[in-house]
N, C-alpha and C positions, 0 to 999 in steps of 0.2 A: 504494500500500500504506500503510495507516495503522498507526501505532505507538501503543502505550499510553503515556500520560504517567505515570511512576511517582510514587506518593504519597511523602510524607516517611517514612511508616511502612515502606513497601517499600524505600526507599533505605537506611534505617537497618538493616533486616533484611539487606539485601544487604551492607552494610558489616560488620556483625557476623559474617555467614556467612563472610567472608574473614578479618577481623581476629582473631577468636577462635582459629581453628586456627593462624594464623600466629604468634600470641603463644605458644600452647601448644607448637608445634613448635620455635620459637626457644628457649623455656625448656628443653625437653628436650635440644636440641643443645648449649646452653651447659652444662647439667649433665653431659652425656656427654663433650664435648670440652674444656670449660673446667675442669671439676672432676673429671674422671676417673671418672664414675659410669656404667659401662656398663649398658645396658638388659637386663632379663630378658625372658623370652618374653612375659609378659603386658604388659610395657611396650611391646613392639613391637606387640602387638594394639591398644593404645590409639593408637599413632602412625598405624596404617593408617586409622582413622576420620578423623583430622585431616588426613592427606595427601589422602584423597579429598575432604574438605571444601574444602581449599585449591584443588584442581583445579576443583571445581564452583563455588566462589566466584569464581574468575577467569572461568570461562565465564559465570557470571551477570552479572558486570560487563560482559563483552563483549556480552551479549544484553540489557542493560538497556533497558527500555521495550518489550520484546517479550513475548508471552505465555509463551514457554518460559523466560524469565528467572526467573519466579516458581517454576517447577518446579525449576530448578537451585538456587535458594535453599532450597527445601524439602528437596531431597536433601542439600544441604550441612548443613542443620540436623540431619537424621537421622544423618549421619556424625559430627557433633559429639556428638549425644546418645549414639550407640553407644559412642564413646570414653569419655564420662563414665560410662556404665553399666558398661563394662568396668573403669574405674577404681574404681568402687564395689566390684565383685567382687574386684579385686586388693587393695584396702585391707582387705577382710574377710579375705582370705588372710593378709595381713601381720599383722593383729591376732589371727590364729588363731581367727576366728569359724567358719571352715569350711576344708575342704581345697582346695588349688588343683590345678593341673595338675602332672604329673610331669616335664615336659620342662624342660630348662635350656638356657641359651645361653652363649656365650663370645665373645671378640673375634675379629677377623680373624686368619687364620693366615698368617704369613710364614716363609720359609725351610723348615727341616725340620718337616714336619707333625707327626710324633710328638712331637718335643721341644716344639713349640708347644702341642700339645694337653695334654701333661703339665704345662706351666708356666702354662697359661691359667687365669685366676681363674674359679671357678664362680660364676655369677650366679644367686642363688636368688630365686624369686618370693615366698617367705614371709618374707623379711627385708628391710625397707626400707633402701635405700642411704642415705637422708637423711630427716630429719624436722625440722619446725619446729612447736613447740607440740604435739608428739605426732601431727602429721598428716604423712603421707608424700606423695611426689610423686603417687602414685596417688590418694590422698585429695584432694589439691588439684585434680587433674584432675576428679574427680567434683564437687567443690564449685564449680568455676568453669564447667566445660563443660556440665553438666546444666542449671543455671539459664539459661545463655546460650542453649542450644538451645531451651529452653522459651520464652524471651523472643523468639527469632527466629520460632518457630511462632506465638506470640501476635501479633507484629507482622504476620506474613503474614495471619493471620485478620482482624485489624483493617483492614488495607489492602484486603482483599477486600470487606469491607463497604462501603468507600468507592467501590467500582467501579473500582479501579485494577488 
């Protein structure tokens, strides 16, 4: 059985397909658990794309040099892109450019459920929990994830042209 020798473009795409969502999720978890910024419903939606990309990125590393490895990198890039685009929508909701969803989320319930529900903070999707230079975490997700996903897709296309 022959295996494909990955090009440097494909290797870089594979690395980005795992590294970008790992950094994004690490940042989200530090914000949540280190700084007490619980995620809203749309924050969770953004995390799902990154979580899927992490799983696909790990599989792509395990299947490096095989034809299915390229498809796994492609799917990881699409997960990253979906997270970035949801981040753009979420940022628009935070800037009040358009309406968001009507659902809200709260933290885990311990002890008396009714007391916990009544005391739980309401996490709104239309109010950024944190900003830097006027850009929220959702905005930063869009600004970093979308170009990263497009770069991965470009690297995949470039490596395909090299016959890798």
